[in-house]
VEXSEDO-175052 format. One record per residue (C-alpha): x negated, y, z negated; residue number from 1. Coordinates in Angstrom, 1 decimal, always signed. Layout:
# residues N
<X:X Y:Y Z:Z n:NUM>
...
***
This chain:
# residues 273
<X:-22.0 Y:-11.1 Z:-23.5 n:1>
<X:-18.7 Y:-9.5 Z:-24.6 n:2>
<X:-15.4 Y:-10.0 Z:-22.9 n:3>
<X:-15.5 Y:-6.5 Z:-21.5 n:4>
<X:-18.9 Y:-7.0 Z:-20.0 n:5>
<X:-17.9 Y:-10.3 Z:-18.4 n:6>
<X:-14.8 Y:-8.7 Z:-16.8 n:7>
<X:-16.8 Y:-5.7 Z:-15.7 n:8>
<X:-19.2 Y:-7.9 Z:-13.7 n:9>
<X:-16.5 Y:-10.2 Z:-12.4 n:10>
<X:-16.5 Y:-9.7 Z:-8.6 n:11>
<X:-12.7 Y:-9.0 Z:-8.8 n:12>
<X:-13.3 Y:-5.9 Z:-10.9 n:13>
<X:-16.8 Y:-4.9 Z:-10.0 n:14>
<X:-15.9 Y:-3.2 Z:-6.7 n:15>
<X:-13.0 Y:-1.2 Z:-8.3 n:16>
<X:-15.4 Y:-0.1 Z:-11.1 n:17>
<X:-18.0 Y:+1.1 Z:-8.6 n:18>
<X:-15.3 Y:+2.8 Z:-6.6 n:19>
<X:-14.4 Y:+5.0 Z:-9.5 n:20>
<X:-17.9 Y:+5.9 Z:-10.5 n:21>
<X:-18.5 Y:+8.5 Z:-7.8 n:22>
<X:-15.3 Y:+10.3 Z:-8.7 n:23>
<X:-16.2 Y:+10.2 Z:-12.4 n:24>
<X:-19.4 Y:+12.2 Z:-11.5 n:25>
<X:-17.9 Y:+14.4 Z:-8.8 n:26>
<X:-14.6 Y:+15.6 Z:-10.3 n:27>
<X:-16.2 Y:+17.0 Z:-13.5 n:28>
<X:-18.7 Y:+18.9 Z:-11.3 n:29>
<X:-16.0 Y:+20.4 Z:-9.2 n:30>
<X:-14.0 Y:+21.1 Z:-12.4 n:31>
<X:-16.7 Y:+23.2 Z:-13.8 n:32>
<X:-16.5 Y:+25.6 Z:-10.9 n:33>
<X:-12.7 Y:+25.6 Z:-11.0 n:34>
<X:-12.9 Y:+26.5 Z:-14.7 n:35>
<X:-15.3 Y:+29.2 Z:-13.9 n:36>
<X:-12.8 Y:+30.6 Z:-11.5 n:37>
<X:-10.0 Y:+30.0 Z:-14.1 n:38>
<X:-8.2 Y:+27.8 Z:-11.5 n:39>
<X:-8.2 Y:+24.5 Z:-13.4 n:40>
<X:-4.5 Y:+24.1 Z:-12.7 n:41>
<X:-5.5 Y:+23.7 Z:-9.0 n:42>
<X:-6.7 Y:+20.1 Z:-9.8 n:43>
<X:-3.2 Y:+19.0 Z:-10.9 n:44>
<X:-1.5 Y:+20.9 Z:-8.1 n:45>
<X:-3.7 Y:+19.4 Z:-5.4 n:46>
<X:-3.6 Y:+15.9 Z:-6.8 n:47>
<X:+0.2 Y:+16.1 Z:-6.9 n:48>
<X:+0.5 Y:+17.4 Z:-3.4 n:49>
<X:-1.9 Y:+14.7 Z:-2.3 n:50>
<X:+0.4 Y:+12.1 Z:-3.8 n:51>
<X:+3.4 Y:+13.7 Z:-2.0 n:52>
<X:+1.5 Y:+13.7 Z:+1.3 n:53>
<X:+0.7 Y:+10.0 Z:+0.9 n:54>
<X:+4.4 Y:+9.2 Z:+0.3 n:55>
<X:+5.5 Y:+11.4 Z:+3.3 n:56>
<X:+3.2 Y:+9.6 Z:+5.8 n:57>
<X:+4.1 Y:+6.2 Z:+4.3 n:58>
<X:+7.6 Y:+6.8 Z:+5.6 n:59>
<X:+6.0 Y:+7.3 Z:+9.0 n:60>
<X:+4.0 Y:+4.1 Z:+8.7 n:61>
<X:+0.7 Y:+6.0 Z:+8.5 n:62>
<X:-2.1 Y:+5.1 Z:+6.1 n:63>
<X:-1.4 Y:+6.8 Z:+2.7 n:64>
<X:-5.0 Y:+8.0 Z:+2.4 n:65>
<X:-4.5 Y:+10.1 Z:+5.5 n:66>
<X:-1.4 Y:+11.7 Z:+4.0 n:67>
<X:-3.1 Y:+12.3 Z:+0.7 n:68>
<X:-6.0 Y:+14.1 Z:+2.4 n:69>
<X:-3.7 Y:+16.2 Z:+4.7 n:70>
<X:-1.4 Y:+17.0 Z:+1.8 n:71>
<X:-4.2 Y:+18.4 Z:-0.3 n:72>
<X:-5.9 Y:+20.3 Z:+2.6 n:73>
<X:-2.6 Y:+21.9 Z:+3.7 n:74>
<X:-1.9 Y:+22.9 Z:+0.1 n:75>
<X:-5.3 Y:+24.5 Z:-0.3 n:76>
<X:-5.1 Y:+26.4 Z:+3.0 n:77>
<X:-1.5 Y:+27.4 Z:+2.4 n:78>
<X:-2.4 Y:+28.8 Z:-1.0 n:79>
<X:-5.0 Y:+31.1 Z:+0.6 n:80>
<X:-2.6 Y:+32.2 Z:+3.4 n:81>
<X:+0.3 Y:+32.9 Z:+1.0 n:82>
<X:-1.9 Y:+34.9 Z:-1.4 n:83>
<X:-3.1 Y:+37.0 Z:+1.6 n:84>
<X:+0.5 Y:+37.7 Z:+2.7 n:85>
<X:+1.8 Y:+38.2 Z:-0.8 n:86>
<X:-0.8 Y:+39.2 Z:-3.4 n:87>
<X:+1.8 Y:+38.8 Z:-6.1 n:88>
<X:+1.4 Y:+35.0 Z:-5.7 n:89>
<X:-2.2 Y:+35.2 Z:-7.1 n:90>
<X:-2.3 Y:+33.1 Z:-10.2 n:91>
<X:+1.0 Y:+31.5 Z:-9.5 n:92>
<X:+0.3 Y:+29.7 Z:-6.2 n:93>
<X:-1.0 Y:+26.5 Z:-7.7 n:94>
<X:+1.9 Y:+26.3 Z:-10.2 n:95>
<X:+4.4 Y:+26.6 Z:-7.3 n:96>
<X:+2.5 Y:+23.9 Z:-5.3 n:97>
<X:+2.6 Y:+21.6 Z:-8.3 n:98>
<X:+6.4 Y:+22.1 Z:-8.5 n:99>
<X:+6.9 Y:+21.5 Z:-4.8 n:100>
<X:+4.6 Y:+18.5 Z:-4.7 n:101>
<X:+6.2 Y:+16.9 Z:-7.8 n:102>
<X:+9.7 Y:+17.5 Z:-6.4 n:103>
<X:+9.0 Y:+16.0 Z:-3.0 n:104>
<X:+7.3 Y:+13.0 Z:-4.5 n:105>
<X:+10.2 Y:+12.2 Z:-6.9 n:106>
<X:+12.8 Y:+12.6 Z:-4.2 n:107>
<X:+10.9 Y:+10.3 Z:-1.8 n:108>
<X:+10.4 Y:+7.7 Z:-4.5 n:109>
<X:+14.1 Y:+7.9 Z:-5.4 n:110>
<X:+15.4 Y:+7.6 Z:-1.8 n:111>
<X:+12.8 Y:+5.5 Z:+0.0 n:112>
<X:+12.4 Y:+1.9 Z:-1.3 n:113>
<X:+9.1 Y:+1.6 Z:+0.5 n:114>
<X:+7.7 Y:+4.6 Z:-1.4 n:115>
<X:+8.7 Y:+3.4 Z:-4.9 n:116>
<X:+5.8 Y:+1.0 Z:-5.4 n:117>
<X:+3.2 Y:+3.5 Z:-4.0 n:118>
<X:+4.7 Y:+6.3 Z:-6.2 n:119>
<X:+4.1 Y:+4.3 Z:-9.3 n:120>
<X:+0.7 Y:+3.3 Z:-8.2 n:121>
<X:-0.3 Y:+6.9 Z:-7.6 n:122>
<X:+0.9 Y:+7.8 Z:-11.0 n:123>
<X:-0.7 Y:+4.9 Z:-12.8 n:124>
<X:-3.8 Y:+4.7 Z:-10.7 n:125>
<X:-4.4 Y:+1.9 Z:-8.2 n:126>
<X:-8.1 Y:+1.5 Z:-8.9 n:127>
<X:-7.9 Y:-2.2 Z:-9.5 n:128>
<X:-6.6 Y:-2.7 Z:-5.9 n:129>
<X:-9.4 Y:-0.9 Z:-4.2 n:130>
<X:-12.0 Y:-2.6 Z:-2.0 n:131>
<X:-15.1 Y:-2.1 Z:+0.0 n:132>
<X:-13.6 Y:+0.5 Z:+2.3 n:133>
<X:-12.5 Y:+2.6 Z:-0.7 n:134>
<X:-16.0 Y:+2.2 Z:-2.3 n:135>
<X:-17.7 Y:+3.4 Z:+0.9 n:136>
<X:-15.3 Y:+6.3 Z:+1.1 n:137>
<X:-15.9 Y:+7.3 Z:-2.5 n:138>
<X:-19.7 Y:+7.3 Z:-1.9 n:139>
<X:-19.3 Y:+9.4 Z:+1.3 n:140>
<X:-17.1 Y:+11.9 Z:-0.6 n:141>
<X:-19.6 Y:+12.2 Z:-3.4 n:142>
<X:-22.5 Y:+12.8 Z:-0.9 n:143>
<X:-20.6 Y:+15.4 Z:+1.2 n:144>
<X:-19.0 Y:+17.2 Z:-1.7 n:145>
<X:-22.3 Y:+17.4 Z:-3.7 n:146>
<X:-24.0 Y:+18.9 Z:-0.7 n:147>
<X:-21.1 Y:+21.3 Z:-0.2 n:148>
<X:-21.3 Y:+22.4 Z:-3.9 n:149>
<X:-25.0 Y:+23.0 Z:-3.6 n:150>
<X:-24.4 Y:+25.1 Z:-0.5 n:151>
<X:-21.6 Y:+27.2 Z:-2.0 n:152>
<X:-22.8 Y:+27.4 Z:-5.6 n:153>
<X:-24.8 Y:+30.6 Z:-5.3 n:154>
<X:-22.0 Y:+32.5 Z:-3.6 n:155>
<X:-19.4 Y:+31.3 Z:-6.2 n:156>
<X:-21.6 Y:+32.2 Z:-9.1 n:157>
<X:-22.5 Y:+35.6 Z:-7.6 n:158>
<X:-18.8 Y:+36.4 Z:-6.9 n:159>
<X:-17.9 Y:+35.6 Z:-10.5 n:160>
<X:-20.7 Y:+37.3 Z:-12.4 n:161>
<X:-21.5 Y:+40.1 Z:-10.0 n:162>
<X:-18.2 Y:+40.8 Z:-8.2 n:163>
<X:-19.5 Y:+44.1 Z:-6.8 n:164>
<X:-22.4 Y:+42.4 Z:-5.0 n:165>
<X:-20.4 Y:+41.4 Z:-1.9 n:166>
<X:-18.5 Y:+44.7 Z:-1.8 n:167>
<X:-21.7 Y:+46.7 Z:-1.9 n:168>
<X:-23.0 Y:+44.8 Z:+1.1 n:169>
<X:-19.7 Y:+45.1 Z:+3.0 n:170>
<X:-19.0 Y:+41.4 Z:+2.7 n:171>
<X:-16.4 Y:+39.3 Z:+1.1 n:172>
<X:-16.5 Y:+36.1 Z:-1.0 n:173>
<X:-13.2 Y:+34.9 Z:+0.3 n:174>
<X:-14.8 Y:+32.6 Z:+2.9 n:175>
<X:-16.9 Y:+30.8 Z:+0.1 n:176>
<X:-13.7 Y:+30.5 Z:-2.0 n:177>
<X:-11.7 Y:+29.0 Z:+0.9 n:178>
<X:-14.4 Y:+26.5 Z:+1.8 n:179>
<X:-14.7 Y:+25.5 Z:-1.9 n:180>
<X:-11.0 Y:+25.1 Z:-2.2 n:181>
<X:-10.9 Y:+22.9 Z:+0.9 n:182>
<X:-13.8 Y:+20.8 Z:-0.5 n:183>
<X:-11.9 Y:+20.3 Z:-3.8 n:184>
<X:-8.7 Y:+19.5 Z:-1.9 n:185>
<X:-10.5 Y:+16.8 Z:+0.2 n:186>
<X:-12.2 Y:+15.3 Z:-2.9 n:187>
<X:-8.9 Y:+15.2 Z:-4.8 n:188>
<X:-7.0 Y:+13.8 Z:-1.9 n:189>
<X:-9.2 Y:+10.8 Z:-1.8 n:190>
<X:-9.7 Y:+10.5 Z:-5.6 n:191>
<X:-5.9 Y:+10.5 Z:-6.2 n:192>
<X:-5.5 Y:+7.5 Z:-3.9 n:193>
<X:-7.9 Y:+5.5 Z:-6.2 n:194>
<X:-7.6 Y:+6.8 Z:-9.8 n:195>
<X:-4.2 Y:+8.4 Z:-9.7 n:196>
<X:-2.8 Y:+11.9 Z:-10.2 n:197>
<X:-3.2 Y:+12.4 Z:-13.9 n:198>
<X:-6.5 Y:+10.6 Z:-14.2 n:199>
<X:-8.0 Y:+12.8 Z:-11.4 n:200>
<X:-6.7 Y:+15.8 Z:-13.2 n:201>
<X:-8.2 Y:+14.6 Z:-16.5 n:202>
<X:-11.6 Y:+14.1 Z:-15.0 n:203>
<X:-11.5 Y:+17.7 Z:-13.5 n:204>
<X:-10.2 Y:+19.3 Z:-16.7 n:205>
<X:-11.6 Y:+17.7 Z:-19.8 n:206>
<X:-15.4 Y:+17.3 Z:-19.2 n:207>
<X:-15.8 Y:+21.0 Z:-18.2 n:208>
<X:-13.6 Y:+22.0 Z:-21.1 n:209>
<X:-16.0 Y:+20.3 Z:-23.5 n:210>
<X:-19.1 Y:+21.5 Z:-21.6 n:211>
<X:-18.0 Y:+25.1 Z:-21.7 n:212>
<X:-17.8 Y:+24.9 Z:-25.5 n:213>
<X:-21.1 Y:+23.1 Z:-26.1 n:214>
<X:-23.6 Y:+23.7 Z:-23.3 n:215>
<X:-26.1 Y:+26.6 Z:-23.6 n:216>
<X:-26.5 Y:+27.2 Z:-19.9 n:217>
<X:-24.7 Y:+26.7 Z:-16.6 n:218>
<X:-27.0 Y:+23.8 Z:-15.5 n:219>
<X:-26.8 Y:+22.1 Z:-18.8 n:220>
<X:-23.1 Y:+22.5 Z:-18.7 n:221>
<X:-22.9 Y:+20.7 Z:-15.3 n:222>
<X:-25.0 Y:+17.8 Z:-16.6 n:223>
<X:-22.9 Y:+17.7 Z:-19.8 n:224>
<X:-19.7 Y:+17.6 Z:-17.9 n:225>
<X:-20.8 Y:+14.9 Z:-15.5 n:226>
<X:-22.1 Y:+12.8 Z:-18.4 n:227>
<X:-18.8 Y:+13.2 Z:-20.3 n:228>
<X:-16.9 Y:+12.2 Z:-17.2 n:229>
<X:-19.1 Y:+9.1 Z:-16.7 n:230>
<X:-19.0 Y:+8.0 Z:-20.3 n:231>
<X:-15.2 Y:+8.5 Z:-20.5 n:232>
<X:-14.7 Y:+6.6 Z:-17.3 n:233>
<X:-16.8 Y:+3.6 Z:-18.4 n:234>
<X:-15.1 Y:+3.4 Z:-21.8 n:235>
<X:-11.6 Y:+3.7 Z:-20.3 n:236>
<X:-12.3 Y:+1.0 Z:-17.6 n:237>
<X:-13.5 Y:-1.4 Z:-20.3 n:238>
<X:-10.5 Y:-0.6 Z:-22.6 n:239>
<X:-8.0 Y:-1.0 Z:-19.8 n:240>
<X:-9.4 Y:-4.4 Z:-18.9 n:241>
<X:-9.5 Y:-5.6 Z:-22.5 n:242>
<X:-6.0 Y:-4.4 Z:-23.3 n:243>
<X:-4.6 Y:-5.2 Z:-19.8 n:244>
<X:-3.2 Y:-1.7 Z:-19.4 n:245>
<X:-2.9 Y:+0.8 Z:-16.4 n:246>
<X:-6.3 Y:+2.4 Z:-15.9 n:247>
<X:-5.1 Y:+5.9 Z:-15.2 n:248>
<X:-3.1 Y:+6.1 Z:-18.4 n:249>
<X:-6.1 Y:+4.8 Z:-20.5 n:250>
<X:-8.5 Y:+7.2 Z:-18.9 n:251>
<X:-6.2 Y:+10.1 Z:-19.5 n:252>
<X:-5.9 Y:+9.2 Z:-23.2 n:253>
<X:-9.6 Y:+8.6 Z:-23.7 n:254>
<X:-10.5 Y:+12.0 Z:-22.2 n:255>
<X:-7.7 Y:+13.7 Z:-24.1 n:256>
<X:-9.0 Y:+12.2 Z:-27.3 n:257>
<X:-12.5 Y:+13.3 Z:-26.5 n:258>
<X:-11.2 Y:+16.9 Z:-25.9 n:259>
<X:-9.3 Y:+16.9 Z:-29.2 n:260>
<X:-12.4 Y:+15.6 Z:-31.1 n:261>
<X:-14.5 Y:+18.2 Z:-29.5 n:262>
<X:-12.2 Y:+21.0 Z:-30.5 n:263>
<X:-11.9 Y:+19.7 Z:-34.1 n:264>
<X:-15.7 Y:+19.4 Z:-34.3 n:265>
<X:-16.3 Y:+22.9 Z:-33.0 n:266>
<X:-13.6 Y:+24.3 Z:-35.4 n:267>
<X:-15.2 Y:+22.4 Z:-38.4 n:268>
<X:-18.6 Y:+23.7 Z:-37.4 n:269>
<X:-17.4 Y:+27.3 Z:-37.3 n:270>
<X:-15.7 Y:+26.9 Z:-40.7 n:271>
<X:-18.8 Y:+25.4 Z:-42.2 n:272>
<X:-20.9 Y:+28.3 Z:-40.9 n:273>
***
C-alpha cells in the first residue's frame, strides 16, 4: 500500500476526502449548464461573494456557512433584479459582483483580526478541517442540486437551442434561469466553505471546458465533465497529502494542467489531420 493510499484511508483524512467528493461530481455538472449559457464567470463571482458573506457574518458571531450561503443567494437574486432594471448590465453583472465580493473580503481580512484566518482558509480551501456535519451537508447538497438540475434541464436546453419556443407560447424562460442561478449559488455557497474559492471555480470551469471540446453529445459531455472533475479531485487530494500542500491550490493546478493538456492535444490532432 502506497503512502498516499495509507493517508487517504486514515480516519483523519477520510472524512474530508468524502466531503469533497460530492462537490467534485456536482460542480462540473452545474458548470456544463453555466458554460452552455456562457455564464462560467458566474462560478467565480458567486464563490467570491460567498466568501465575503462568510466573513461578514463572522464579524456578527454567526456561523460562516450561513453567511456563505446568504452571500451567494443574495448575489444571484441581485444579479437578476439589476439586469431587469438595467438591461445594460447583462453580461457584466457577474464581473461587478466579483469585484464587489473581492473588495469586501480583502477589506474585512485587513481590518478584522478574527477574519484573517478564515479569509486565508477560504482562499486555500479548508477541506482538511471538515467533519461529519460538512460531509452530510455535501451529500444533501448533491442530492437536492441533482434533482433540481433534472427538473430544470429541459427548460434550460430549450431556451438555449430553441429561444423562440417560449415566446411562441407566450411564456418566458426567466423563471427557470432564476431558479437555476439560485441553485448554483446555494451549491457554491456550501462548496466554497469546504474546498475554497478558486478550487470551486476550477471544478465548475475546467471539466466542462474539456467536455465541450471532446464529447459528441450533451449527455456524454455531462458524464465526461463529472468524470474529469472526480479524477482531478482524487489526484489532487493524493498529491496535496503527499506534498503537504494546501488542497485548493493543488486542485486548481491539477485541473489547469488538464485543461492545458487537453487544448494541446486537440490542437495537435487538428494539425495532424
